[in-house]
C-alpha positions in Angstrom: 0.0 0.0 0.0 1.4 3.4 -1.0 1.5 6.4 1.2 2.5 9.6 -0.7 4.0 12.3 1.4 0.8 14.0 2.5 -0.7 10.7 3.6 2.6 9.7 5.2 2.5 12.6 7.6 -0.9 11.7 8.8 0.3 8.1 9.2 3.2 9.3 11.2 1.0 11.0 13.7 -1.3 8.0 13.9 1.3 5.4 14.8 3.5 7.6 16.9 6.5 8.2 14.7 8.6 11.1 15.5 11.9 12.8 14.6 14.1 14.7 16.9 16.7 17.2 15.6 19.8 18.3 17.3 22.0 21.4 16.6 24.8 20.7 14.2 25.9 23.9 12.7 29.5 23.1 12.1 30.7 22.4 8.6 31.4 18.7 7.8 35.0 17.6 8.2 34.7 14.1 6.6 38.5 13.6 6.7 41.7 15.4 6.1 42.0 14.2 2.6 40.2 15.8 -0.3 37.3 13.8 -1.6 36.2 14.0 -5.3 32.6 14.9 -5.9 30.3 11.9 -6.5 30.1 10.9 -10.1 26.7 10.6 -11.8 26.5 7.4 -13.9 22.7 6.9 -13.7 21.5 7.8 -17.2 21.8 4.3 -18.8 18.6 2.3 -19.4 20.4 -1.1 -18.8 22.6 -2.1 -15.9 25.8 -2.8 -17.7 28.9 -4.4 -16.3 30.6 -1.0 -16.6 27.9 0.6 -14.5 28.3 -2.1 -11.9 32.0 -1.7 -11.9 31.8 2.0 -11.2 29.2 1.8 -8.5 31.6 3.0 -5.8 31.7 6.5 -7.4 28.1 6.5 -8.5 26.2 9.4 -6.9 22.8 8.5 -8.4 22.3 4.8 -7.8 22.7 2.1 -5.2 23.4 -0.9 -7.4 24.8 -3.6 -5.1 23.5 -5.0 -1.8 26.5 -3.4 -0.1 27.0 -0.5 -2.4 29.7 -1.7 -4.7 31.7 -4.8 -5.5 34.2 -4.0 -2.7 31.2 -3.9 -0.3 32.3 -0.8 1.5 28.8 0.6 2.1 30.3 4.0 1.6 28.0 6.3 -0.4 29.9 9.1 -2.2 27.2 11.9 -2.1 27.4 14.6 0.5 24.2 16.7 0.1 23.1 15.3 3.4 25.9 16.0 5.8 26.7 16.7 9.5 25.7 20.3 9.2 22.2 19.7 7.9 21.2 16.1 8.8 19.2 17.5 11.7 16.6 18.7 9.1 16.1 15.2 7.5 12.4 14.4 7.0 10.4 11.5 5.7 10.0 11.9 1.9 7.7 8.9 1.5 6.6 5.7 3.1 5.8 2.5 1.2 4.1 -0.4 3.1 4.5 -3.9 1.7 1.9 -6.6 2.1 4.0 -8.6 4.5 4.3 -7.7 8.2 7.3 -9.7 9.3 11.1 -9.5 9.7 12.5 -7.0 7.1 16.2 -7.2 6.1 16.1 -6.0 2.5 18.8 -3.7 1.1 17.0 -1.3 -1.3 18.6 -1.3 -4.8 18.2 1.8 -6.9 18.6 2.0 -10.7 18.1 5.3 -12.5 15.2 6.3 -10.3 13.6 2.8 -9.8 14.0 1.1 -6.4 13.7 -2.7 -5.9 12.9 -4.0 -2.4 11.9 -7.5 -1.1 9.9 -9.0 1.8 10.7 -11.9 4.0 8.5 -14.2 1.9 10.2 -13.3 -1.4 7.9 -10.6 -2.8 9.6 -8.0 -4.9 8.4 -4.5 -5.4 9.6 -2.0 -8.0 9.0 1.5 -6.7 9.4 5.1 -8.0 12.4 6.1 -5.9 11.3 9.8 -5.9 7.7 9.2 -4.7 7.5 5.7 -3.4 4.8 4.8 -5.9 4.5 1.1 -6.8 5.5 0.3 -10.4 5.0 -3.5 -10.3 5.0 -6.3 -7.7 6.1 -10.0 -8.0 4.9 -12.4 -5.3 6.8 -15.7 -5.3 4.6 -18.8 -5.1 6.5 -20.9 -2.6 6.9 -24.6 -3.2 5.5 -27.3 -0.9 8.7 -27.5 1.2 10.6 -24.7 2.8 13.2 -25.3 5.6 15.0 -22.3 6.9 16.8 -21.1 10.0 16.2 -18.0 12.1 12.9 -16.9 10.6 11.8 -16.0 7.1 14.0 -13.4 5.4 15.2 -12.0 2.2 18.1 -9.5 1.9 17.4 -8.1 -1.6 17.9 -8.6 -5.3 20.7 -8.2 -7.8 20.3 -6.2 -11.0 22.0 -6.9 -14.3 21.1 -6.0 -17.9 17.4 -5.7 -18.1 16.8 -8.3 -15.3 16.3 -8.4 -11.6 17.4 -11.6 -9.8 15.9 -13.1 -6.6 16.8 -16.1 -4.4 14.0 -17.7 -2.5 13.3 -19.5 0.7 12.4 -22.7 -1.3 15.9 -22.5 -2.8 15.1 -21.1 -6.3 16.8 -18.5 -8.4 14.3 -16.4 -10.2 15.0 -13.9 -13.1 12.5 -11.1 -13.5 12.0 -8.5 -16.3 13.2 -5.3 -14.7 10.4 -3.2 -16.3 7.4 -5.5 -15.8 8.3 -8.1 -13.1 7.5 -10.9 -15.5 9.3 -14.2 -14.8 12.0 -14.9 -17.4 13.3 -18.2 -15.9 13.5 -20.1 -12.6 16.2 -22.6 -11.5 16.4 -24.8 -8.5 19.6 -24.0 -6.5 19.4 -27.0 -4.2 16.8 -29.4 -2.6 14.8 -27.6 0.1 13.8 -31.0 1.6 17.4 -31.4 2.6 17.5 -28.1 4.5 18.7 -25.8 1.7 17.2 -22.3 1.6 18.1 -18.8 0.4 17.9 -15.5 2.3 20.9 -13.8 0.8 20.8 -11.4 -2.2 22.5 -12.7 -5.4 25.6 -11.0 -6.8 25.7 -10.1 -10.6 29.1 -10.0 -12.3 30.6 -10.8 -15.7 27.5 -12.5 -17.1 27.1 -14.6 -13.9 24.8 -14.6 -10.9 26.6 -15.8 -7.8 24.7 -17.3 -4.9 25.6 -19.2 -1.7 23.2 -21.3 0.5 21.7 -21.3 4.0 21.2 -24.5 5.8 24.2 -24.9 8.2 21.7 -25.9 10.9 20.2 -28.7 8.8 23.2 -30.9 7.8 23.6 -29.6 4.3 26.9 -29.4 2.3 27.5 -25.7 1.8 28.4 -24.1 -1.5 28.7 -21.0 -3.7 27.3 -21.4 -7.2 27.6 -19.4 -10.4 24.7 -19.3 -12.9 24.5 -17.9 -16.4 22.7 -14.5 -16.1 20.9 -15.0 -19.4 19.9 -18.6 -19.3 20.2 -19.7 -15.7 22.5 -22.6 -16.7 25.0 -23.6 -13.9 28.5 -22.5 -14.7 30.4 -23.7 -11.6 30.1 -24.9 -8.0 32.5 -24.5 -5.1 31.7 -26.7 -2.1 32.5 -25.0 1.2 33.0 -28.4 2.7 35.8 -30.3 0.9 36.0 -34.1 1.0 39.0 -33.9 3.3 37.7 -31.8 6.2 40.3 -32.5 8.9 42.5 -29.5 8.4 45.6 -28.9 10.5 44.2 -29.9 13.9 44.4 -26.4 15.2 44.3 -25.9 19.0 44.0 -22.2 19.1 41.6 -19.6 17.5 42.7 -16.7 15.3 43.7 -14.7 18.3 45.9 -17.5 19.8 43.5 -18.6 22.6 43.3 -22.3 23.5 40.0 -23.9 22.3 40.3 -26.9 24.6 40.2 -29.6 21.9 41.1 -33.2 22.6 43.0 -33.7 19.4 44.0 -37.4 20.1 40.3 -38.3 20.6 39.3 -36.4 17.5 42.0 -38.1 15.4 40.8 -41.5 16.5 37.2 -40.6 15.7 38.2 -39.2 12.3 39.6 -42.6 11.3 36.0 -43.9 11.6 33.9 -41.0 10.5 36.1 -38.8 8.3 35.3 -40.2 4.8 31.6 -39.4 5.2 31.7 -36.1 7.1 31.7 -33.8 4.1 28.2 -34.8 3.0 26.4 -33.1 5.8 28.9 -30.8 7.6 27.0 -27.5 7.1 29.1 -24.5 6.0 26.4 -22.2 4.7 27.2 -18.9 3.0 24.9 -16.2 4.4 26.1 -13.1 2.6 27.4 -11.7 -0.6 31.0 -12.1 -1.7 33.3 -9.1 -2.2 34.5 -9.0 -5.8 38.0 -7.9 -6.9 37.9 -7.3 -10.6 41.6 -6.4 -10.7 42.6 -9.9 -9.6 39.5 -11.7 -10.8 38.8 -13.1 -7.3 36.0 -13.2 -4.8 36.1 -13.3 -1.0 33.4 -14.6 1.2 33.0 -16.1 4.7 31.5 -19.5 5.6 29.1 -20.3 8.4 29.1 -22.9 11.2 29.5 -26.7 11.0 26.6 -29.0 11.5 25.4 -30.0 14.0 26.2 -26.6 15.6 27.1 -27.6 19.2 28.0 -31.3 19.1 31.6 -31.7 17.9 31.8 -35.4 18.9 30.4 -36.6 15.6 32.4 -34.2 13.4 36.1 -34.5 14.4 38.7 -32.4 12.7 38.9 -28.7 11.9 35.7 -29.0 9.8 37.0 -27.1 6.8 36.1 -24.6 5.5 33.5 -23.6 8.2 34.1 -20.4 10.1 36.5 -19.3 7.4 37.4 -16.5 5.0 37.7 -18.1 1.5 38.9 -16.7 -1.8 38.1 -18.2 -5.3 38.8 -17.5 -8.9 35.8 -15.6 -10.2 35.7 -17.3 -13.7 36.1 -20.9 -12.5 35.3 -21.1 -8.8 38.6 -22.7 -8.1 40.0 -22.4 -4.6 42.8 -19.9 -4.0 43.2 -19.5 -0.3 41.4 -19.5 3.1 41.8 -18.5 6.7 39.9 -20.3 9.5 38.9 -18.2 12.5 37.6 -21.0 14.7 38.4 -24.6 14.0 35.9 -27.2 15.1 33.4 -24.6 16.2 31.0 -25.8 19.0 29.7 -22.4 19.9 27.9 -21.3 16.7 30.2 -18.3 16.4 30.4 -18.6 12.7 31.5 -16.1 10.1 28.4 -14.4 8.6 29.0 -10.6 8.2 30.1 -9.7 4.6 33.7 -9.1 3.7 35.1 -5.7 2.6 38.0 -5.1 0.2 40.1 -2.0 0.9 43.6 -0.7 1.3 45.1 -1.6 4.7 48.3 -1.2 6.5 50.3 -4.4 6.8 52.4 -5.3 9.8 55.2 -3.1 8.6 52.9 -0.1 7.9 52.9 -0.6 4.1 49.6 -0.1 2.4 48.4 -3.2 0.6 45.1 -4.6 -0.6 43.3 -6.2 2.3 40.0 -7.9 3.3 38.0 -7.0 6.4 35.5 -9.2 8.2 33.6 -8.5 11.4 33.2 -11.6 13.6 30.6 -12.9 16.1 33.6 -13.0 18.4 33.5 -9.2 18.5 36.7 -8.6 16.5 37.2 -7.0 13.2 39.7 -9.2 11.3 42.1 -7.7 8.8 43.6 -9.9 6.1 46.1 -9.8 3.3 44.0 -10.2 0.1 46.9 -11.9 -1.6 47.0 -15.1 0.5 44.1 -14.6 3.1 46.6 -14.5 5.9 45.7 -12.5 9.1 47.4 -9.2 9.5 45.7 -8.1 12.8 42.5 -8.3 14.7 40.8 -5.4 16.5 40.2 -4.8 20.2 37.2 -6.7 21.3 34.0 -4.7 20.7 31.9 -6.6 23.2 32.7 -8.4 26.5 34.5 -11.8 26.2 34.4 -14.2 29.1 35.3 -17.9 29.5 36.5 -18.3 26.0 36.5 -21.1 24.8 34.7 -23.1 27.5 33.2 -26.3 26.1 29.4 -26.7 26.1 27.9 -29.1 28.7 24.6 -30.9 29.1 23.6 -28.5 31.9 25.0 -25.4 30.1 28.3 -23.5 30.2 28.4 -19.7 30.3 30.6 -18.0 27.7 30.6 -14.6 26.1 29.9 -13.6 23.4 26.7 -15.5 23.0 25.8 -17.3 19.8 24.4 -14.2 18.1 27.7 -12.3 18.5 29.4 -9.8 18.4 28.6 -9.0 14.9 25.8 -11.2 13.4 25.0 -11.1 9.7 24.9 -7.3 9.9 27.2 -5.7 7.2 29.8 -3.2 8.2 30.5 0.0 6.4 33.9 1.8 6.1 35.2 5.2 5.4 38.3 4.4 3.2 39.6 7.9 3.5 39.6 7.9 7.3 40.6 4.2 7.7 37.6 3.5 9.9 35.3 0.5 9.9 31.8 0.8 11.5 30.2 -2.3 13.0 27.0 -2.9 15.0 27.2 -5.4 17.8 25.1 -7.6 20.2 25.7 -8.3 23.8 23.5 -11.3 24.8 25.0 -13.5 27.6 24.2 -17.1 26.9 24.8 -20.7 28.1 25.9 -23.4 25.7 24.3 -26.8 26.0 25.3 -30.0 24.1 23.1 -33.0 23.4 24.2 -35.6 20.8 21.6 -36.6 18.2 21.6 -38.4 14.9 21.3 -36.7 11.6 17.5 -36.0 11.2 17.5 -35.9 7.4 17.0 -32.3 6.5 15.5 -31.2 9.8 16.9 -28.8 12.4 20.1 -30.3 13.8 21.7 -28.1 16.5 23.2 -30.8 18.7 22.1 -29.0 21.7 21.0 -25.4 22.4 22.3 -21.9 23.3 20.1 -20.1 25.8 19.9 -16.4 26.7 20.4 -15.8 30.4 17.3 -13.9 31.4 18.8 -12.4 34.5 21.7 -10.6 32.7 21.5 -7.3 30.8 21.4 -7.3 27.0 22.5 -4.3 25.0 24.3 -3.3 21.8 26.7 -0.9 20.4 28.0 0.9 17.3 31.8 0.8 17.1 34.3 2.6 14.9 37.5 0.7 14.5 40.7 1.9 13.0 41.5 -1.1 10.8 45.1 0.0 10.3 45.8 -0.3 14.0 43.0 -2.4 15.4 42.1 0.3 17.9 38.6 1.4 18.7 38.2 5.1 17.9 34.7 5.5 19.3 31.8 3.5 20.6 28.1 4.2 21.3 26.1 1.9 23.5 22.5 1.2 22.5 19.6 0.0 24.7 19.1 -3.3 22.7 21.4 -5.7 20.9 22.1 -4.4 17.4 21.3 -6.3 14.2 20.7 -4.9 10.8 23.5 -3.0 9.1 25.1 0.4 8.7 25.8 2.9 6.0 28.6 5.5 5.8 28.5 8.6 3.5 30.8 11.2 2.2 28.7 13.7 4.2 30.6 12.6 7.4 27.7 10.4 8.6 26.9 6.9 9.5 23.3 5.6 9.7 22.0 2.7 11.7 18.7 1.5 13.1 17.7 -0.3 16.4 15.2 -2.9 17.4 13.2 -0.3 19.3 12.4 1.6 16.1 15.0 4.3 16.3 16.8 5.2 13.1 19.8 7.4 13.8 22.5 9.4 12.1 25.9 9.8 13.8 29.0 11.9 13.1 31.3 9.3 11.5 34.4 10.7 13.2 33.2 11.1 16.7 30.1 9.0 17.2 28.0 12.0 18.2 24.3 11.4 17.6 22.9 14.1 15.2 19.4 12.9 14.3 16.9 10.4 15.5 13.6 9.1 13.8 11.1 6.7 15.4 9.9 4.3 12.7 7.3 2.4 14.7 8.9 -1.0 14.2 12.4 -2.5 14.5 14.9 -0.9 12.0 16.9 -4.1 11.4 17.8 -3.7 7.8 20.9 -2.1 6.1 20.2 1.4 4.9 20.9 2.6 1.3 21.3 6.0 -0.3 20.6 7.4 -3.8 20.0 10.6 -5.7 17.1 11.5 -7.9 16.7 14.8 -9.8 19.4 16.3 -7.7 18.0 15.3 -4.3 19.8 12.8 -2.1 17.7 10.3 -0.1 18.4 7.8 2.7 16.2 4.7 2.7 15.7 1.9 5.1 13.3 -0.9 5.9 11.4 -1.0 9.3 10.0 -4.4 9.9 11.7 -5.8 12.9 13.6 -9.1 13.2 12.6 -12.7 13.9 15.8 -13.9 15.4 15.8 -11.4 18.3 12.0 -10.9 18.2 12.0 -7.1 17.5 8.6 -5.5 16.7 7.4 -6.4 13.2 6.3 -3.9 10.6 6.2 -3.5 6.8 7.5 0.0 6.0 10.1 1.1 3.5 10.9 4.7 4.6 12.8 7.2 2.4 14.2 10.5 3.9 15.4 13.7 2.3 16.1 17.3 3.2 13.2 19.8 2.8 13.2 21.8 -0.4 
């Protein structure tokens, strides 16, 4: 249902939305280096490869789930900035027909916006007015099996097509102008626990997609499909046939993980040959794409069953790892495993970012960033995936790595993080990464069960401790030193995403409905809007007819049970 601006204001009063505005008269000082004005590449009728390549400098569009192939979530326009963000107002509100968890990243192409719902509906909207252009409502198959509530994180755009991945593990190609289905392909068998909540990635005539299902005994993968025909081009399995690894005894930070290596080696002799078939290793988020080296970088989720390591001896490659592949062939290049033989569900899920980083000698090189559930930002050498440094802990860490027990063992962080699937943003000029974190104290319980043939298979449970305080934070990390530059505590655990802009701002939402803008250099709160439902989606930005907008979904979150809604809200400065 569409609400144009006049109706939107009435709606705001009815449901108790409000905006508060603070004084911010100083001129923006985004960084000490000069930034070039945002380029305007939005006049093309088709989404060409060249247009996608230059998305990082595109001041009109928002063409990728995380802004550009490098996944920086840094938008180059500065019309909205620290000196005027206090005047930001709702421009329009569009309400979808699904009131449920909302995690879509709005994609904007030459004035047309594409958003999705948790049950795989796609809406094409006029990005200036919020008016609906067309809608596609996916007809779900008879079997859907998915973890952590229904969700969809958005679409990919390429040529004259829009691409959607669905909860029943389908890849659907739609006509960008009409929403008509051009073709549909099955990605994997949903009866075995495969599902899709991630947005696809479009690159070089291919559509890349991973899989969910790490809680169901699947064998994880990344696949590449032909963008025109849907034909499968290559598959990389995130679980190789030989899963034992190097029998690591410490995590990425050097802490002892209390593994009984001798017992595991004995068990591997009996179980090893068959482990790869149902060891999990889902891929929750988009890969970062490096067109200069023709490589992609992504992270892999937890092993299956999550908490019971007794029936999956070894390091459980490539779970809980950064992995790099050749883009054209899907061939393995390198990996780095953060947590071997993970029995805490502290898997790698937040998207990778490619940027220039300082190596251990202070030399600037191409690096890869990842924000972990552990609460660290990890900084890697893009050449060989090796770890350069990890940041100071952004959340409390206690009793790491105590082993789960039948009655429950307390350890922090809890199984949601740290940083959950929420994408980071960076300011590459300032060398800062912005992450949103959860603090949810939990106990870890183990209970050994047999493989249930495509049904939920946790091998125990992780339980929130109701007597302990939960909260969140937004943290700015200097990724060239690993030091925290600033941190803002929030009332509730943070899940959703963050956006940085050349206007010296970062935008992030909270489960209590607040959507806020902060000074990206200091963390000072500059603007606050109450959306009426949890703002647990990553924001986007775009420019139409010379006016910059910020847009975000407000629909809550199933995993942490934040208030549901169905609003896509766009903001702009008053004329």
